[in-house]
N, C-alpha and C positions, 0 to 999 in steps of 0.2 A: 386295453391290455390284455393278453394273455395271460393269467396266475403267474407260468414261468418266467412271461419278461418284467411282471412285477417285480417277483422275488429278483433276479438280474439287477432292476434300475437300484434296489433297496440295498443292494452288496456294493453296486457303482456308485449309490450316496457316500455308504458308509467308509470304502476307502479315500471319496472325494474330499474327502473333511479332516483328512490327516495333515493339517497345515498348522501354521503357528496358532497357539493360543486355543484349542483344545482340549479340554480334559477329557482321559481318554476314559475313566473310569464313568464319569457321568454324562459319556457319549451312549459307551454302549450299552446306555440303557434302551436307545432307540430300535436299534437291529433287534434287540429280544422282543419287545413288541413287534416289529415290524415281521416278525418270524410266527408270532402267533397270528397275524393278520393273513399273510398270505400263507401258510400251510397249516392251517386248521388245528394247532395244537392248542390245547387251553392254555397251556405254559410253558416259556422257554427261559434257560438257564447258557450264561456264557461263563467259561471259564477261560482265564491264559497260564500260560507256563510261564516262569520264571528263570532266569541265567543258570539255572541246576537242573531245569526242565518239572520241578515241581507244578501242577496244576494251585488254582488259586481261584476264586470267585472273585469276579469282578462285576457279574450283573445279571437281571432276571428281569421276568417282564411283573413279577407280583413276590410279596412277603414271603407264601407259601414254596413258591419255587427257588428263595435264596435260604429258606432254611431247608431243603431238599438239595439243594446242590452242597448245602455246610458237611449234612449229613454224609454225603459223599462223599466227600474227603476227611472227616474225621472217623468215615470207616473202613475208607481205602476197598469201594467198591461199588461199583455203578456204571450203566450206561457210557457216560460221558470221560469217566475214565480208562475205560476199555475200548473206545474210541480212539483219546487220544494217542495211549497206550501201542494201539496197532495201527492206528493210522487207515482204519476203516471202518465207516457207516455199524452203527447198531441198531437192531431194532428187537422189540420185544413185545409182546401182551402179557401181561402180568400172570402168568399160568407157569406150568412147570419150570418151564425154561426160563424166566425169571429167579422163580424164587433157586433154582441151583447154580446159577450164575451168581448170581447174587444175593445170599438169605435174610439178610440183615434187610439193606438195602429195599428188597421186595416188599415185607413185612411193613418198614416204616411205608413208602412210596402207594402202599393199597391202604393203610390205615389213613392217609390226609385223601385220599379220593380217586386216583390217580389208576389206571387201567390199560394203558400203554407208553412204552417212550420210545423213544427216536434221540439217537446222539451222532454228529459226524462230526469226523476231525475239521478244525482249521489250518487253513496251510496259507501258506505265504510264499508262492511258487513250490516246490516240492517239500519246503520245511513243515510241520507239524506245527502250530504256536498256542493251540488249543479246541478243546473243544464246544458243541451248540448243543444244549441237552435241546429236545422237544418233549413233551410230557400230554398225555390227553386222559379226560376224564372219559373215553369211551374204550370201547375194548381194541378196535383200529386206530392206528393213527396217521391211514393212507399211506401206509408203509411204502408200499411198491412206488406210487408218486411223488412221496415226498422223499422219499430217497434219490432217486432221478434227478428231482431238482437240486438237492443239495450235492450230490457227487457235481451237476455243474457250477454252480456260485461258489463251492467251496475248491475250487479246482483252478478256476475260470481267472486267465492271465489278467485280467481286467480287477480281478479283485485285491489286487493292490499297484500302487502308480508304479511308474518304471526307476525310479529314483531307488526303490525300497526306503518309501519315505518313513515305514514306522518305526526302521530300524537305525534309520542312519539320520534323523532329524533330534537337535538336544530335547530330550527323555527325562531330563532329570527332576521336573516335576512328575512326573507320574513313575507308580510304581515298575519294580526292575525285573517288568517284561521281556523277554526275547527268547529267542525262535528254536526250537528245538531241532535237529537233521531225524527225521523217521528212519534212517537208518538202523538197524539192528546191527552189534556190535557182539 
């Protein structure tokens, strides 16, 4: 299978598990780990929005990534937040670009060993519901290839079931995650 087919298969696997008795927080660790494998990232993290549009950490491929995701949220800056807010993928090496965009985040990310980042909005059809962070300990995260793959998979109609299962089934045992329209008002 090609790299893009592997990535699409992972997202289809992800969408196909929204059936009874799946713990969403536990389950989201699997796509984070798969993204590391498939996209040559060092680590990955996933944030989802609640009903008010506030992002929350939900999963990561490592404890180090968990901590950097929390740092982004606490300091209200970083690639994941930008990807969610704008609905556009974000790519940056830890150079002048990252330092000017996210000064606190950039310093912290460098301190823990990251050299490049990519973040992509997670969509359910046209709604942005969260964001995926990909971090690398190398200067470039194959940004062009990764960006193309992320755009395809994050907007694919296959990324959610036809019945909008994530939001229509009983989610009383899940945190209050809901979709957020990507429209600017």
